[in-house]
N, C-alpha and C positions, 0 to 999 in steps of 0.2 A: 712376527710382523703382521701376518695375515689376520690374526685375532685382533690386534690393535686396530687395523684398518676396518675390520668388521664392526668393532665397538664404536669407532668414530662414525661410521655410516649410520649406525643405530641412533647415536646421540643426535646426529644431524637430522634424521627423519623425525625424531621426537621433538626437536626444536621447531621444525617447520610445522608439525602438526599442532603444537601448542600455540605457535604464532597465528596459524590459520584460525584456531578456535577463539583466540583473544580478539582477532580482527572481526570475526563474525559477531561476537558478543558486543563489541564496541559499535559495529554497524547497526545491530538490532536496537541498542540503547539510543543511538542517534536517530534511528528511524522512528522510534516511539516518541521522541521529543520533537523532531522536525522532519517529517517525511519529504517535504519539498526540497530540503537541502540535500538529502541522499539522492533524490532523483536528479537534481541539478548537477551533482557530482558525476552521476552516471552519464548524463547528457554531455557534460564537458569532456569526459573520457572518450565518448563516441565521436565527438566533434574533433578532438585533438588527434585521434587515430582513425580518421575516416577512411584511409587507404587500407587499413588492416581489416580482415574479415571478422576476426573475433578479438576486439580490443579488451585489454585487461585493466581492471581497477587496481591501482597500486596505492596503498595507504601511505600518507605522508606527502603526497603531491597535492597539497592544499592550494586552492586557487588564490593567486595574489590579490584578486579583486576583493575577496572576503577580508583581507588584511587592510586594504585601502579604505574600505567603508566602515572602519571602526571609529567611533567617536573618541575625541581626545579627552573629554570630561563630561560629567553629568549635565552641566548647563547646556552644552552643545546638543546633547541628545534630547533634552527637554525642549529646547527651542525648535529642533527639527520636527519632533512629533507634534508639538503644539500647533505649528503652522498647518499640519495635515489634518488633525482631528478637531481642532477647536475653531478654525476659521470657517465662517459662513460662506457657502458658495464655492468652496475650494474644489477644483477639478472641473473637467468639461463633461457635463452630463449628456451632451449631444455628440460625444465622440463616436466615430464610425465603428471602432472596434467593439463598443458596447452593443451595437445592433447585431454584430456578428456573433457575439457571445450569447445574446438572447435567442437568436435563431438556432444556434447549436443546441441550446438547452431545450428549446421547443421541439427540436427534432428527436432528441433522445428521451425526453420526459413527456409523456402524453398528458394532456389536460384531464384531470379526474372527472368522471361523469357526474352530473348533478343528480340524476335519478339512481335509485337502487339497482343493483345488478344481481343476477342469479349465476352462481358459480356451481358447476357440477363436479362430482367426484371424478368423472372421466377427464374433464379439463385439468383438474388438479393433478391427476396421475400423469397426464401428458407433460406437464411442467416439471414435476418431480423426476420423471424419467430422464429429462435432459440434463439433470445435475450430475456433476462429476462424483463418482463413488467415494473416493477417499480424500476429498478436499477437507479443509479444516472445519470442524463442527462449530455450531453456534453455541449460544448459552446453554442449550439442552445437553451439550456434549455428545450428541448422537450423530454419527457420520451419515451421509446421504445413502450409502449402501443399504443401511437398515431401514431408512424411511421408504426406500423404493420397494422393499420386500414386505413391509408391514401394511398390506392392503386394507386391513380392517381400520387402520388409523386415518386413511385418506378422507373418509366421510367427516371425521372429527376435525381434520385440518380445514376442510371446506367450511364447516360450521364456524370455526374460530375466525377465519378470514371474513366471513360475512358479518359476524357480530362486531368485529373491529371496524369494518368499513361502514356499518350502519350506525355505529355509536357516535354520540355527540362529543365524546371525550377525545382528547388528543391521543395519538398512537404513542405507546410507551417508547422511551428512547432506546431501550435494548432491542426493540423490534427492528429498528433501521440501522443499528450499528454493526460494524464488521471489525475484524481484527486481521492485520497483516503482519506476518513475521518473516524476516529474512533468514533462510536456512542455507547451510552449505550445499552447493550444487553436487549432485550425485554423479556427474560426468567424471571422466578420468581426473582424479585429484592431482596427478602429476602435471597435467596440461593446464589445469585451472586452479592454481593454489589459492587465489583470492576470490574465486567465483562464488557468487551468492544468487539465490533464486527467490523471488518474492512468493509467498504462499498465503 
């Protein structure tokens, strides 16, 4: 009897592990297609469980609002979007919230200087040293830990940034892109079966 109970517990643990992995893959795929929806789901869970210190995301509790806003046919969808995108003067360009958004952007994104700037290896090293060691690498596939220790490359980094900044050509898209992946949380897996952390 004890052996059967033990087997049953093993099967149950395997089922939850596979379910957790499947949910993580589904969430990653959804995040790649529509990050805003994933974050809105997280915000909804936090709002619904505001009295709980650590709310849990449970797959399957889809928002009823998403089902309410589904178009009944293609004609209805076409009409809806045509009124938004093709109408001249649609929307209020003097809305107060637009000014708030512009101010927030100006706060976070400094205006680029008109004149050329001089970047030193010391300044570059200071910025590089602030980076997290093992965060996800960029297109070069080199983590920050190694960039910090490769002091001889800091001069080359400075030179590359200055050439890009002084060039008349647009900055390549890969230079400003990032990639975010949701991975299973490493905290106690028993306590957070559906926990995901953005990386």
